[in-house]
PDB file of N, H, CA, C and O in Angstrom:
ATOM      1  N   UNK A   1      -6.433  24.763   5.078  1.00  0.00           N
ATOM      2  CA  UNK A   1      -6.702  24.540   6.499  1.00  0.00           C
ATOM      3  C   UNK A   1      -6.051  23.159   6.901  1.00  0.00           C
ATOM      4  O   UNK A   1      -5.777  22.961   8.084  1.00  0.00           O
ATOM      5  N   UNK A   2      -5.795  22.187   5.929  1.00  0.00           N
ATOM      6  H   UNK A   2      -6.018  22.348   4.967  1.00  0.00           H
ATOM      7  CA  UNK A   2      -5.196  21.067   6.381  1.00  0.00           C
ATOM      8  C   UNK A   2      -3.686  21.334   7.030  1.00  0.00           C
ATOM      9  O   UNK A   2      -3.270  20.817   8.067  1.00  0.00           O
ATOM     10  N   UNK A   3      -3.050  22.153   6.275  1.00  0.00           N
ATOM     11  H   UNK A   3      -3.388  22.572   5.432  1.00  0.00           H
ATOM     12  CA  UNK A   3      -1.727  22.557   6.861  1.00  0.00           C
ATOM     13  C   UNK A   3      -1.820  23.007   8.233  1.00  0.00           C
ATOM     14  O   UNK A   3      -0.934  22.668   9.017  1.00  0.00           O
ATOM     15  N   UNK A   4      -2.868  23.792   8.652  1.00  0.00           N
ATOM     16  H   UNK A   4      -3.588  24.068   8.014  1.00  0.00           H
ATOM     17  CA  UNK A   4      -3.046  24.348  10.094  1.00  0.00           C
ATOM     18  C   UNK A   4      -3.092  23.140  11.112  1.00  0.00           C
ATOM     19  O   UNK A   4      -2.436  23.041  12.149  1.00  0.00           O
ATOM     20  N   UNK A   5      -4.034  22.217  10.579  1.00  0.00           N
ATOM     21  H   UNK A   5      -4.567  22.297   9.736  1.00  0.00           H
ATOM     22  CA  UNK A   5      -4.368  20.939  11.371  1.00  0.00           C
ATOM     23  C   UNK A   5      -3.010  19.985  11.551  1.00  0.00           C
ATOM     24  O   UNK A   5      -2.803  19.352  12.587  1.00  0.00           O
ATOM     25  N   UNK A   6      -2.201  19.970  10.514  1.00  0.00           N
ATOM     26  H   UNK A   6      -2.368  20.484   9.673  1.00  0.00           H
ATOM     27  CA  UNK A   6      -0.970  19.144  10.683  1.00  0.00           C
ATOM     28  C   UNK A   6      -0.035  20.006  11.396  1.00  0.00           C
ATOM     29  O   UNK A   6       0.885  19.325  11.849  1.00  0.00           O
ATOM     30  N   UNK A   7       0.067  21.128  11.640  1.00  0.00           N
ATOM     31  H   UNK A   7      -0.680  21.680  11.271  1.00  0.00           H
ATOM     32  CA  UNK A   7       1.021  21.863  12.409  1.00  0.00           C
ATOM     33  C   UNK A   7       0.489  21.853  13.710  1.00  0.00           C
ATOM     34  O   UNK A   7       1.321  21.911  14.615  1.00  0.00           O
ATOM     35  N   UNK A   8      -0.709  21.792  14.023  1.00  0.00           N
ATOM     36  H   UNK A   8      -1.385  21.744  13.288  1.00  0.00           H
ATOM     37  CA  UNK A   8      -1.303  21.800  15.467  1.00  0.00           C
ATOM     38  C   UNK A   8      -0.955  20.156  15.941  1.00  0.00           C
ATOM     39  O   UNK A   8      -0.538  19.925  17.076  1.00  0.00           O
ATOM     40  N   UNK A   9      -1.136  19.270  15.129  1.00  0.00           N
ATOM     41  H   UNK A   9      -1.474  19.458  14.206  1.00  0.00           H
ATOM     42  CA  UNK A   9      -0.964  17.748  15.546  1.00  0.00           C
ATOM     43  C   UNK A   9       0.543  17.697  15.738  1.00  0.00           C
ATOM     44  O   UNK A   9       0.940  16.934  16.618  1.00  0.00           O
ATOM     45  N   UNK A  10       1.377  18.340  15.102  1.00  0.00           N
ATOM     46  H   UNK A  10       1.055  18.961  14.387  1.00  0.00           H
ATOM     47  CA  UNK A  10       2.791  18.035  15.287  1.00  0.00           C
ATOM     48  C   UNK A  10       3.241  18.429  16.819  1.00  0.00           C
ATOM     49  O   UNK A  10       3.957  17.719  17.525  1.00  0.00           O
ATOM     50  N   UNK A  11       2.709  19.641  17.179  1.00  0.00           N
ATOM     51  H   UNK A  11       2.127  20.218  16.605  1.00  0.00           H
ATOM     52  CA  UNK A  11       2.795  20.071  18.631  1.00  0.00           C
ATOM     53  C   UNK A  11       2.461  19.031  19.663  1.00  0.00           C
ATOM     54  O   UNK A  11       3.091  18.952  20.718  1.00  0.00           O
ATOM     55  N   UNK A  12       1.414  18.191  19.337  1.00  0.00           N
ATOM     56  H   UNK A  12       0.902  18.255  18.480  1.00  0.00           H
ATOM     57  CA  UNK A  12       1.103  17.159  20.313  1.00  0.00           C
ATOM     58  C   UNK A  12       1.782  15.884  20.308  1.00  0.00           C
ATOM     59  O   UNK A  12       1.573  15.051  21.190  1.00  0.00           O
ATOM     60  N   UNK A  13       2.650  15.679  19.277  1.00  0.00           N
ATOM     61  H   UNK A  13       2.820  16.355  18.561  1.00  0.00           H
ATOM     62  CA  UNK A  13       3.330  14.354  19.167  1.00  0.00           C
ATOM     63  C   UNK A  13       4.485  14.344  20.322  1.00  0.00           C
ATOM     64  O   UNK A  13       5.118  15.340  20.672  1.00  0.00           O
ATOM     65  N   UNK A  14       4.633  13.050  20.834  1.00  0.00           N
ATOM     66  H   UNK A  14       4.118  12.241  20.550  1.00  0.00           H
ATOM     67  CA  UNK A  14       5.627  12.761  21.778  1.00  0.00           C
ATOM     68  C   UNK A  14       6.964  13.091  21.201  1.00  0.00           C
ATOM     69  O   UNK A  14       7.175  13.067  19.988  1.00  0.00           O
ATOM     70  N   UNK A  15       7.912  13.416  22.147  1.00  0.00           N
ATOM     71  H   UNK A  15       7.741  13.435  23.132  1.00  0.00           H
ATOM     72  CA  UNK A  15       9.234  14.035  21.598  1.00  0.00           C
ATOM     73  C   UNK A  15       9.975  12.989  20.720  1.00  0.00           C
ATOM     74  O   UNK A  15      10.632  13.267  19.716  1.00  0.00           O
ATOM     75  N   UNK A  16       9.763  11.641  21.280  1.00  0.00           N
ATOM     76  H   UNK A  16       9.229  11.415  22.095  1.00  0.00           H
ATOM     77  CA  UNK A  16      10.463  10.746  20.440  1.00  0.00           C
ATOM     78  C   UNK A  16      10.051  10.537  19.044  1.00  0.00           C
ATOM     79  O   UNK A  16      10.819  10.221  18.135  1.00  0.00           O
ATOM     80  N   UNK A  17       8.765  10.739  18.934  1.00  0.00           N
ATOM     81  H   UNK A  17       8.141  10.996  19.672  1.00  0.00           H
ATOM     82  CA  UNK A  17       8.108  10.540  17.494  1.00  0.00           C
ATOM     83  C   UNK A  17       8.359  12.024  16.786  1.00  0.00           C
ATOM     84  O   UNK A  17       8.319  12.112  15.559  1.00  0.00           O
ATOM     85  N   UNK A  18       8.578  13.002  17.488  1.00  0.00           N
ATOM     86  H   UNK A  18       8.610  12.931  18.485  1.00  0.00           H
ATOM     87  CA  UNK A  18       9.038  14.291  16.737  1.00  0.00           C
ATOM     88  C   UNK A  18      10.402  13.899  16.092  1.00  0.00           C
ATOM     89  O   UNK A  18      10.619  13.993  14.884  1.00  0.00           O
ATOM     90  N   UNK A  19      11.309  13.445  17.023  1.00  0.00           N
ATOM     91  H   UNK A  19      11.133  13.368  18.004  1.00  0.00           H
ATOM     92  CA  UNK A  19      12.741  13.194  16.335  1.00  0.00           C
ATOM     93  C   UNK A  19      12.657  12.165  15.244  1.00  0.00           C
ATOM     94  O   UNK A  19      13.390  12.314  14.266  1.00  0.00           O
ATOM     95  N   UNK A  20      11.828  11.118  15.305  1.00  0.00           N
ATOM     96  H   UNK A  20      11.232  10.997  16.099  1.00  0.00           H
ATOM     97  CA  UNK A  20      11.743  10.238  14.331  1.00  0.00           C
ATOM     98  C   UNK A  20      11.166  10.870  12.985  1.00  0.00           C
ATOM     99  O   UNK A  20      11.641  10.589  11.885  1.00  0.00           O
ATOM    100  N   UNK A  21      10.163  11.699  13.159  1.00  0.00           N
ATOM    101  H   UNK A  21       9.778  11.928  14.052  1.00  0.00           H
ATOM    102  CA  UNK A  21       9.567  12.424  11.958  1.00  0.00           C
ATOM    103  C   UNK A  21      10.760  13.410  11.287  1.00  0.00           C
ATOM    104  O   UNK A  21      10.896  13.522  10.069  1.00  0.00           O
ATOM    105  N   UNK A  22      11.437  13.972  12.083  1.00  0.00           N
ATOM    106  H   UNK A  22      11.326  13.881  13.072  1.00  0.00           H
ATOM    107  CA  UNK A  22      12.613  14.955  11.690  1.00  0.00           C
ATOM    108  C   UNK A  22      13.536  14.235  10.839  1.00  0.00           C
ATOM    109  O   UNK A  22      13.852  14.657   9.727  1.00  0.00           O
ATOM    110  N   UNK A  23      14.060  12.948  11.433  1.00  0.00           N
ATOM    111  H   UNK A  23      13.803  12.605  12.336  1.00  0.00           H
ATOM    112  CA  UNK A  23      14.866  12.170  10.790  1.00  0.00           C
ATOM    113  C   UNK A  23      14.375  11.767   9.390  1.00  0.00           C
ATOM    114  O   UNK A  23      15.154  11.803   8.437  1.00  0.00           O
ATOM    115  N   UNK A  24      13.178  11.408   9.260  1.00  0.00           N
ATOM    116  H   UNK A  24      12.545  11.378  10.033  1.00  0.00           H
ATOM    117  CA  UNK A  24      12.556  10.771   7.981  1.00  0.00           C
ATOM    118  C   UNK A  24      12.590  12.003   7.212  1.00  0.00           C
ATOM    119  O   UNK A  24      13.051  11.922   6.073  1.00  0.00           O
ATOM    120  N   UNK A  25      12.188  13.119   7.629  1.00  0.00           N
ATOM    121  H   UNK A  25      11.814  13.185   8.554  1.00  0.00           H
ATOM    122  CA  UNK A  25      12.046  14.399   6.674  1.00  0.00           C
ATOM    123  C   UNK A  25      13.456  14.589   6.014  1.00  0.00           C
ATOM    124  O   UNK A  25      13.556  14.782   4.803  1.00  0.00           O
ATOM    125  N   UNK A  26      14.520  14.531   6.832  1.00  0.00           N
ATOM    126  H   UNK A  26      14.438  14.375   7.817  1.00  0.00           H
ATOM    127  CA  UNK A  26      15.780  14.713   6.337  1.00  0.00           C
ATOM    128  C   UNK A  26      16.221  13.909   5.172  1.00  0.00           C
ATOM    129  O   UNK A  26      16.877  14.353   4.229  1.00  0.00           O
ATOM    130  N   UNK A  27      15.763  12.558   5.329  1.00  0.00           N
ATOM    131  H   UNK A  27      15.231  12.197   6.095  1.00  0.00           H
ATOM    132  CA  UNK A  27      16.038  11.624   4.321  1.00  0.00           C
ATOM    133  C   UNK A  27      15.292  11.563   2.970  1.00  0.00           C
ATOM    134  O   UNK A  27      15.619  10.813   2.050  1.00  0.00           O
ATOM    135  N   UNK A  28      14.243  12.438   2.946  1.00  0.00           N
ATOM    136  H   UNK A  28      13.977  13.047   3.694  1.00  0.00           H
ATOM    137  CA  UNK A  28      13.530  12.590   1.794  1.00  0.00           C
ATOM    138  C   UNK A  28      14.244  13.377   0.666  1.00  0.00           C
ATOM    139  O   UNK A  28      14.717  14.499   0.846  1.00  0.00           O
ATOM    140  N   UNK A  29      14.288  12.700  -0.524  1.00  0.00           N
ATOM    141  H   UNK A  29      13.904  11.788  -0.670  1.00  0.00           H
ATOM    142  CA  UNK A  29      14.987  13.305  -1.505  1.00  0.00           C
ATOM    143  C   UNK A  29      14.260  13.718  -2.606  1.00  0.00           C
ATOM    144  O   UNK A  29      13.605  12.864  -3.203  1.00  0.00           O
ATOM    145  N   UNK A  30      14.246  15.103  -3.070  1.00  0.00           N
ATOM    146  H   UNK A  30      14.778  15.797  -2.585  1.00  0.00           H
ATOM    147  CA  UNK A  30      13.362  15.493  -3.969  1.00  0.00           C
ATOM    148  C   UNK A  30      13.985  15.172  -5.456  1.00  0.00           C
ATOM    149  O   UNK A  30      15.192  15.263  -5.676  1.00  0.00           O
ATOM    150  N   UNK A  31      13.102  14.817  -6.368  1.00  0.00           N
ATOM    151  H   UNK A  31      12.121  14.743  -6.189  1.00  0.00           H
ATOM    152  CA  UNK A  31      13.654  14.675  -7.791  1.00  0.00           C
ATOM    153  C   UNK A  31      14.131  16.023  -8.235  1.00  0.00           C
ATOM    154  O   UNK A  31      13.505  17.041  -7.939  1.00  0.00           O
ATOM    155  N   UNK A  32      15.236  16.044  -8.943  1.00  0.00           N
ATOM    156  H   UNK A  32      15.745  15.217  -9.184  1.00  0.00           H
ATOM    157  CA  UNK A  32      15.792  17.044  -9.815  1.00  0.00           C
ATOM    158  C   UNK A  32      15.235  17.149 -11.142  1.00  0.00           C
ATOM    159  O   UNK A  32      15.336  16.190 -11.908  1.00  0.00           O
ATOM    160  N   UNK A  33      14.691  18.152 -11.474  1.00  0.00           N
ATOM    161  H   UNK A  33      14.610  18.931 -10.852  1.00  0.00           H
ATOM    162  CA  UNK A  33      14.165  18.489 -12.899  1.00  0.00           C
ATOM    163  C   UNK A  33      15.064  19.173 -13.714  1.00  0.00           C
ATOM    164  O   UNK A  33      15.714  20.084 -13.200  1.00  0.00           O
ATOM    165  N   UNK A  34      15.249  18.853 -15.103  1.00  0.00           N
ATOM    166  H   UNK A  34      14.722  18.113 -15.520  1.00  0.00           H
ATOM    167  CA  UNK A  34      15.993  19.679 -15.931  1.00  0.00           C
ATOM    168  C   UNK A  34      15.156  20.906 -16.238  1.00  0.00           C
ATOM    169  O   UNK A  34      13.947  20.809 -16.031  1.00  0.00           O
ATOM    170  N   UNK A  35      15.629  22.013 -16.693  1.00  0.00           N
ATOM    171  H   UNK A  35      16.612  22.092 -16.861  1.00  0.00           H
ATOM    172  CA  UNK A  35      14.894  23.170 -17.005  1.00  0.00           C
ATOM    173  C   UNK A  35      13.813  22.994 -18.189  1.00  0.00           C
ATOM    174  O   UNK A  35      12.765  23.638 -18.250  1.00  0.00           O
ATOM    175  N   UNK A  36      14.184  22.130 -19.018  1.00  0.00           N
ATOM    176  H   UNK A  36      15.035  21.607 -18.968  1.00  0.00           H
ATOM    177  CA  UNK A  36      13.313  21.684 -20.128  1.00  0.00           C
ATOM    178  C   UNK A  36      12.099  20.988 -19.638  1.00  0.00           C
ATOM    179  O   UNK A  36      10.974  21.221 -20.080  1.00  0.00           O
ATOM    180  N   UNK A  37      12.349  20.182 -18.771  1.00  0.00           N
ATOM    181  H   UNK A  37      13.263  19.993 -18.412  1.00  0.00           H
ATOM    182  CA  UNK A  37      11.303  19.373 -18.062  1.00  0.00           C
ATOM    183  C   UNK A  37      10.460  20.353 -17.249  1.00  0.00           C
ATOM    184  O   UNK A  37       9.240  20.195 -17.287  1.00  0.00           O
ATOM    185  N   UNK A  38      10.959  21.324 -16.535  1.00  0.00           N
ATOM    186  H   UNK A  38      11.951  21.452 -16.505  1.00  0.00           H
ATOM    187  CA  UNK A  38      10.224  22.266 -15.893  1.00  0.00           C
ATOM    188  C   UNK A  38       9.361  23.043 -16.745  1.00  0.00           C
ATOM    189  O   UNK A  38       8.163  23.184 -16.503  1.00  0.00           O
ATOM    190  N   UNK A  39       9.961  23.561 -17.759  1.00  0.00           N
ATOM    191  H   UNK A  39      10.935  23.447 -17.955  1.00  0.00           H
ATOM    192  CA  UNK A  39       9.158  24.359 -18.693  1.00  0.00           C
ATOM    193  C   UNK A  39       8.104  23.493 -19.203  1.00  0.00           C
ATOM    194  O   UNK A  39       6.963  23.933 -19.059  1.00  0.00           O
ATOM    195  N   UNK A  40       8.233  22.350 -19.772  1.00  0.00           N
ATOM    196  H   UNK A  40       9.160  21.992 -19.889  1.00  0.00           H
ATOM    197  CA  UNK A  40       7.147  21.548 -20.325  1.00  0.00           C
ATOM    198  C   UNK A  40       5.983  21.394 -19.393  1.00  0.00           C
ATOM    199  O   UNK A  40       4.827  21.527 -19.797  1.00  0.00           O
ATOM    200  N   UNK A  41       6.299  21.099 -18.073  1.00  0.00           N
ATOM    201  H   UNK A  41       7.237  20.991 -17.745  1.00  0.00           H
ATOM    202  CA  UNK A  41       5.253  20.864 -17.041  1.00  0.00           C
ATOM    203  C   UNK A  41       4.464  22.062 -16.753  1.00  0.00           C
ATOM    204  O   UNK A  41       3.284  22.041 -16.402  1.00  0.00           O
ATOM    205  N   UNK A  42       5.298  23.283 -16.950  1.00  0.00           N
ATOM    206  H   UNK A  42       6.256  23.300 -17.236  1.00  0.00           H
ATOM    207  CA  UNK A  42       4.574  24.515 -16.500  1.00  0.00           C
ATOM    208  C   UNK A  42       3.524  24.926 -17.475  1.00  0.00           C
ATOM    209  O   UNK A  42       2.475  25.500 -17.183  1.00  0.00           O
ATOM    210  N   UNK A  43       3.949  24.542 -18.753  1.00  0.00           N
ATOM    211  H   UNK A  43       4.801  24.075 -18.989  1.00  0.00           H
ATOM    212  CA  UNK A  43       3.177  25.045 -19.915  1.00  0.00           C
ATOM    213  C   UNK A  43       1.989  24.106 -20.261  1.00  0.00           C
ATOM    214  O   UNK A  43       1.084  24.443 -21.024  1.00  0.00           O
ATOM    215  N   UNK A  44       2.061  22.963 -19.671  1.00  0.00           N
ATOM    216  H   UNK A  44       2.797  22.690 -19.051  1.00  0.00           H
ATOM    217  CA  UNK A  44       1.022  21.950 -19.971  1.00  0.00           C
ATOM    218  C   UNK A  44       0.460  21.389 -18.702  1.00  0.00           C
ATOM    219  O   UNK A  44       1.031  20.440 -18.166  1.00  0.00           O
ATOM    220  N   UNK A  45      -0.654  21.930 -18.171  1.00  0.00           N
ATOM    221  H   UNK A  45      -1.118  22.701 -18.607  1.00  0.00           H
ATOM    222  CA  UNK A  45      -1.349  21.525 -16.975  1.00  0.00           C
ATOM    223  C   UNK A  45      -1.577  20.070 -16.928  1.00  0.00           C
ATOM    224  O   UNK A  45      -1.413  19.433 -15.887  1.00  0.00           O
ATOM    225  N   UNK A  46      -1.987  19.484 -18.135  1.00  0.00           N
ATOM    226  H   UNK A  46      -2.120  20.001 -18.981  1.00  0.00           H
ATOM    227  CA  UNK A  46      -2.369  17.992 -18.234  1.00  0.00           C
ATOM    228  C   UNK A  46      -1.292  17.189 -17.864  1.00  0.00           C
ATOM    229  O   UNK A  46      -1.356  16.326 -16.989  1.00  0.00           O
ATOM    230  N   UNK A  47      -0.159  17.502 -18.613  1.00  0.00           N
ATOM    231  H   UNK A  47      -0.107  18.204 -19.324  1.00  0.00           H
ATOM    232  CA  UNK A  47       1.220  16.876 -18.382  1.00  0.00           C
ATOM    233  C   UNK A  47       1.561  16.912 -16.784  1.00  0.00           C
ATOM    234  O   UNK A  47       2.065  15.938 -16.224  1.00  0.00           O
ATOM    235  N   UNK A  48       1.279  17.982 -16.185  1.00  0.00           N
ATOM    236  H   UNK A  48       0.870  18.772 -16.640  1.00  0.00           H
ATOM    237  CA  UNK A  48       1.680  18.295 -14.818  1.00  0.00           C
ATOM    238  C   UNK A  48       0.865  17.242 -13.926  1.00  0.00           C
ATOM    239  O   UNK A  48       1.417  16.510 -13.106  1.00  0.00           O
ATOM    240  N   UNK A  49      -0.537  17.252 -14.186  1.00  0.00           N
ATOM    241  H   UNK A  49      -0.986  17.847 -14.852  1.00  0.00           H
ATOM    242  CA  UNK A  49      -1.303  16.453 -13.470  1.00  0.00           C
ATOM    243  C   UNK A  49      -0.916  14.839 -13.519  1.00  0.00           C
ATOM    244  O   UNK A  49      -0.885  14.073 -12.556  1.00  0.00           O
ATOM    245  N   UNK A  50      -0.624  14.529 -14.939  1.00  0.00           N
ATOM    246  H   UNK A  50      -0.650  15.151 -15.722  1.00  0.00           H
ATOM    247  CA  UNK A  50      -0.181  13.160 -15.068  1.00  0.00           C
ATOM    248  C   UNK A  50       1.362  12.801 -14.372  1.00  0.00           C
ATOM    249  O   UNK A  50       1.670  11.662 -14.020  1.00  0.00           O
ATOM    250  N   UNK A  51       2.131  13.820 -14.265  1.00  0.00           N
ATOM    251  H   UNK A  51       1.881  14.745 -14.551  1.00  0.00           H
ATOM    252  CA  UNK A  51       3.352  13.656 -13.662  1.00  0.00           C
ATOM    253  C   UNK A  51       3.199  13.432 -12.137  1.00  0.00           C
ATOM    254  O   UNK A  51       3.895  12.676 -11.460  1.00  0.00           O
ATOM    255  N   UNK A  52       2.164  14.222 -11.697  1.00  0.00           N
ATOM    256  H   UNK A  52       1.599  14.837 -12.247  1.00  0.00           H
ATOM    257  CA  UNK A  52       1.878  14.208 -10.079  1.00  0.00           C
ATOM    258  C   UNK A  52       1.365  12.812  -9.737  1.00  0.00           C
ATOM    259  O   UNK A  52       1.768  12.149  -8.781  1.00  0.00           O
ATOM    260  N   UNK A  53       0.364  12.405 -10.683  1.00  0.00           N
ATOM    261  H   UNK A  53       0.037  12.944 -11.459  1.00  0.00           H
ATOM    262  CA  UNK A  53      -0.267  11.147 -10.473  1.00  0.00           C
ATOM    263  C   UNK A  53       0.675  10.115 -10.540  1.00  0.00           C
ATOM    264  O   UNK A  53       0.574   9.228  -9.692  1.00  0.00           O
ATOM    265  N   UNK A  54       1.535  10.047 -11.338  1.00  0.00           N
ATOM    266  H   UNK A  54       1.617  10.767 -12.027  1.00  0.00           H
ATOM    267  CA  UNK A  54       2.546   8.894 -11.548  1.00  0.00           C
ATOM    268  C   UNK A  54       3.386   8.893 -10.321  1.00  0.00           C
ATOM    269  O   UNK A  54       3.693   7.776  -9.904  1.00  0.00           O
ATOM    270  N   UNK A  55       3.850  10.006  -9.612  1.00  0.00           N
ATOM    271  H   UNK A  55       3.601  10.913  -9.951  1.00  0.00           H
ATOM    272  CA  UNK A  55       4.586  10.224  -8.375  1.00  0.00           C
ATOM    273  C   UNK A  55       3.982   9.630  -7.187  1.00  0.00           C
ATOM    274  O   UNK A  55       4.638   9.081  -6.302  1.00  0.00           O
ATOM    275  N   UNK A  56       2.676   9.760  -7.192  1.00  0.00           N
ATOM    276  H   UNK A  56       2.144  10.206  -7.912  1.00  0.00           H
ATOM    277  CA  UNK A  56       1.923   9.457  -5.865  1.00  0.00           C
ATOM    278  C   UNK A  56       1.149   8.118  -6.135  1.00  0.00           C
ATOM    279  O   UNK A  56       0.355   7.744  -5.272  1.00  0.00           O
ATOM    280  N   UNK A  57       1.297   7.489  -7.091  1.00  0.00           N
ATOM    281  H   UNK A  57       1.942   7.793  -7.792  1.00  0.00           H
ATOM    282  CA  UNK A  57       0.639   6.285  -7.455  1.00  0.00           C
ATOM    283  C   UNK A  57       1.342   5.205  -6.772  1.00  0.00           C
ATOM    284  O   UNK A  57       2.566   5.160  -6.886  1.00  0.00           O
ATOM    285  N   UNK A  58       0.631   4.190  -5.966  1.00  0.00           N
ATOM    286  H   UNK A  58      -0.363   4.227  -5.873  1.00  0.00           H
ATOM    287  CA  UNK A  58       1.583   3.226  -5.498  1.00  0.00           C
ATOM    288  C   UNK A  58       2.235   2.369  -6.480  1.00  0.00           C
ATOM    289  O   UNK A  58       1.744   2.156  -7.589  1.00  0.00           O
ATOM    290  N   UNK A  59       3.467   1.818  -6.030  1.00  0.00           N
ATOM    291  H   UNK A  59       3.866   1.991  -5.129  1.00  0.00           H
ATOM    292  CA  UNK A  59       4.369   1.169  -6.942  1.00  0.00           C
ATOM    293  C   UNK A  59       4.133  -0.288  -6.731  1.00  0.00           C
ATOM    294  O   UNK A  59       3.417  -0.652  -5.798  1.00  0.00           O
ATOM    295  N   UNK A  60       4.718  -1.186  -7.580  1.00  0.00           N
ATOM    296  H   UNK A  60       5.300  -0.890  -8.338  1.00  0.00           H
ATOM    297  CA  UNK A  60       4.657  -2.614  -7.162  1.00  0.00           C
ATOM    298  C   UNK A  60       5.649  -2.810  -5.937  1.00  0.00           C
ATOM    299  O   UNK A  60       6.702  -2.187  -5.798  1.00  0.00           O
ATOM    300  N   UNK A  61       5.188  -3.701  -5.134  1.00  0.00           N
ATOM    301  H   UNK A  61       4.334  -4.207  -5.247  1.00  0.00           H
ATOM    302  CA  UNK A  61       6.081  -4.149  -4.078  1.00  0.00           C
ATOM    303  C   UNK A  61       7.209  -4.781  -4.555  1.00  0.00           C
ATOM    304  O   UNK A  61       7.172  -5.340  -5.650  1.00  0.00           O
ATOM    305  N   UNK A  62       8.439  -4.763  -3.722  1.00  0.00           N
ATOM    306  H   UNK A  62       8.468  -4.308  -2.832  1.00  0.00           H
ATOM    307  CA  UNK A  62       9.613  -5.408  -4.275  1.00  0.00           C
ATOM    308  C   UNK A  62       9.629  -6.903  -3.892  1.00  0.00           C
ATOM    309  O   UNK A  62      10.371  -7.742  -4.403  1.00  0.00           O
ATOM    310  N   UNK A  63       8.648  -7.145  -2.854  1.00  0.00           N
ATOM    311  H   UNK A  63       8.046  -6.463  -2.438  1.00  0.00           H
ATOM    312  CA  UNK A  63       8.508  -8.560  -2.590  1.00  0.00           C
ATOM    313  C   UNK A  63       7.187  -9.048  -3.216  1.00  0.00           C
ATOM    314  O   UNK A  63       6.105  -8.464  -3.158  1.00  0.00           O
ATOM    315  N   UNK A  64       7.467 -10.262  -3.847  1.00  0.00           N
ATOM    316  H   UNK A  64       8.346 -10.738  -3.895  1.00  0.00           H
ATOM    317  CA  UNK A  64       5.976 -10.818  -4.475  1.00  0.00           C
ATOM    318  C   UNK A  64       5.308 -11.550  -3.367  1.00  0.00           C
ATOM    319  O   UNK A  64       5.866 -12.022  -2.377  1.00  0.00           O
ATOM    320  N   UNK A  65       3.899 -11.589  -3.691  1.00  0.00           N
ATOM    321  H   UNK A  65       3.446 -11.205  -4.496  1.00  0.00           H
ATOM    322  CA  UNK A  65       2.979 -12.322  -2.665  1.00  0.00           C
ATOM    323  C   UNK A  65       3.383 -13.668  -2.401  1.00  0.00           C
ATOM    324  O   UNK A  65       3.373 -14.070  -1.237  1.00  0.00           O
ATOM    325  N   UNK A  66       3.715 -14.364  -3.276  1.00  0.00           N
ATOM    326  H   UNK A  66       3.723 -14.038  -4.221  1.00  0.00           H
ATOM    327  CA  UNK A  66       4.196 -15.756  -3.230  1.00  0.00           C
ATOM    328  C   UNK A  66       5.247 -15.935  -2.244  1.00  0.00           C
ATOM    329  O   UNK A  66       5.199 -16.858  -1.431  1.00  0.00           O
ATOM    330  N   UNK A  67       6.293 -15.000  -2.287  1.00  0.00           N
ATOM    331  H   UNK A  67       6.331 -14.251  -2.947  1.00  0.00           H
ATOM    332  CA  UNK A  67       7.275 -15.011  -1.452  1.00  0.00           C
ATOM    333  C   UNK A  67       6.898 -14.956   0.022  1.00  0.00           C
ATOM    334  O   UNK A  67       7.271 -15.762   0.874  1.00  0.00           O
ATOM    335  N   UNK A  68       6.074 -13.852   0.222  1.00  0.00           N
ATOM    336  H   UNK A  68       5.771 -13.197  -0.470  1.00  0.00           H
ATOM    337  CA  UNK A  68       5.531 -13.711   1.571  1.00  0.00           C
ATOM    338  C   UNK A  68       4.710 -14.979   2.156  1.00  0.00           C
ATOM    339  O   UNK A  68       4.883 -15.375   3.309  1.00  0.00           O
ATOM    340  N   UNK A  69       3.878 -15.527   1.329  1.00  0.00           N
ATOM    341  H   UNK A  69       3.737 -15.206   0.393  1.00  0.00           H
ATOM    342  CA  UNK A  69       3.324 -16.731   1.737  1.00  0.00           C
ATOM    343  C   UNK A  69       4.165 -17.718   2.124  1.00  0.00           C
ATOM    344  O   UNK A  69       3.952 -18.348   3.161  1.00  0.00           O
ATOM    345  N   UNK A  70       5.134 -17.942   1.393  1.00  0.00           N
ATOM    346  H   UNK A  70       5.307 -17.431   0.551  1.00  0.00           H
ATOM    347  CA  UNK A  70       6.196 -18.991   1.538  1.00  0.00           C
ATOM    348  C   UNK A  70       6.839 -18.824   3.006  1.00  0.00           C
ATOM    349  O   UNK A  70       7.009 -19.740   3.810  1.00  0.00           O
ATOM    350  N   UNK A  71       7.140 -17.547   3.179  1.00  0.00           N
ATOM    351  H   UNK A  71       7.002 -16.802   2.527  1.00  0.00           H
ATOM    352  CA  UNK A  71       7.802 -17.307   4.479  1.00  0.00           C
ATOM    353  C   UNK A  71       6.824 -17.499   5.501  1.00  0.00           C
ATOM    354  O   UNK A  71       7.136 -18.090   6.535  1.00  0.00           O
ATOM    355  N   UNK A  72       5.511 -16.996   5.290  1.00  0.00           N
ATOM    356  H   UNK A  72       5.258 -16.516   4.451  1.00  0.00           H
ATOM    357  CA  UNK A  72       4.658 -17.338   6.348  1.00  0.00           C
ATOM    358  C   UNK A  72       4.348 -18.752   6.651  1.00  0.00           C
ATOM    359  O   UNK A  72       3.982 -19.072   7.782  1.00  0.00           O
ATOM    360  N   UNK A  73       4.476 -19.611   5.698  1.00  0.00           N
ATOM    361  H   UNK A  73       4.773 -19.351   4.779  1.00  0.00           H
ATOM    362  CA  UNK A  73       4.165 -20.969   5.913  1.00  0.00           C
ATOM    363  C   UNK A  73       5.481 -21.591   6.619  1.00  0.00           C
ATOM    364  O   UNK A  73       5.372 -22.564   7.365  1.00  0.00           O
ATOM    365  N   UNK A  74       6.640 -21.030   6.368  1.00  0.00           N
ATOM    366  H   UNK A  74       6.729 -20.240   5.762  1.00  0.00           H
ATOM    367  CA  UNK A  74       7.911 -21.499   6.880  1.00  0.00           C
ATOM    368  C   UNK A  74       8.013 -21.140   8.486  1.00  0.00           C
ATOM    369  O   UNK A  74       8.580 -21.868   9.300  1.00  0.00           O
ATOM    370  N   UNK A  75       7.399 -19.954   8.785  1.00  0.00           N
ATOM    371  H   UNK A  75       6.938 -19.362   8.123  1.00  0.00           H
ATOM    372  CA  UNK A  75       7.560 -19.594  10.274  1.00  0.00           C
ATOM    373  C   UNK A  75       6.392 -20.086  11.172  1.00  0.00           C
ATOM    374  O   UNK A  75       6.446 -20.145  12.401  1.00  0.00           O
ATOM    375  N   UNK A  76       5.393 -20.411  10.447  1.00  0.00           N
ATOM    376  H   UNK A  76       5.349 -20.363   9.449  1.00  0.00           H
ATOM    377  CA  UNK A  76       4.180 -21.173  11.235  1.00  0.00           C
ATOM    378  C   UNK A  76       3.993 -22.470  10.933  1.00  0.00           C
ATOM    379  O   UNK A  76       3.099 -23.111  11.485  1.00  0.00           O
TER     380      UNK A  76
END
């Protein structure tokens, strides 16, 4: 059902937003898996779940909080 909703929302986007979304989709690079990795993930659902969880988990930011605070103080 969610895919249908997203498809419907896509049709209602402004044309400039549509082109921006298309550009971002083109830049998405999928990870390449070796055949041995694929076999291991297919045979073990728990490992598959952990791999997916690792991919979607938020990563540490490249900029530390202290650096952001320093810049904010300098600007204001």
